[in-house]
N, C-alpha and C positions, 0 to 999 in steps of 0.2 A: 643797958640803955642803949648802947650802939647797935645791938643785934635788933632791937624793936625799930630804932630808926632806918636801919637798912631795909628791914623787911616791909615797912611802910613805904620806902622808896621804889622798892622793887615791884610791891603790888601796884602803886599808883601806876608804874610804868607798864605793867602787862595790861591795866585796864585800858591805859592810853592806847597800845597797841591794839587791843582787841576793839576797842571803838572804831579806831582807824579802819581796820580791817573789814568791820561791818559796813562802815559807810562806803568803803570800796565795793564790797558785794551788792549792797543796796543800788547802787547807782549802775554796776554792771546789769543787776536785774532788770532794771527800769529801761534800760536799752533793748534787752532782748524783747521784753514784754511789748514796747513799741513797735519792734520789727515782725513780731509775731501777730499784732493785732490785725485782724482782717479789715480792709477798705481804709487803713491809716497809712499815711506815708511814713518812713523811718526817718527818724531825725537824725 
């Protein structure tokens, strides 16, 4: 039972870390897209 609980906690932590990284990358991509867009001022 303890193993299952630990595995669930670990999975939740991993998913949270992946989501956080994806959010960071998405934010970074938006910045580069704005900078690369012709005729638009970089924000």
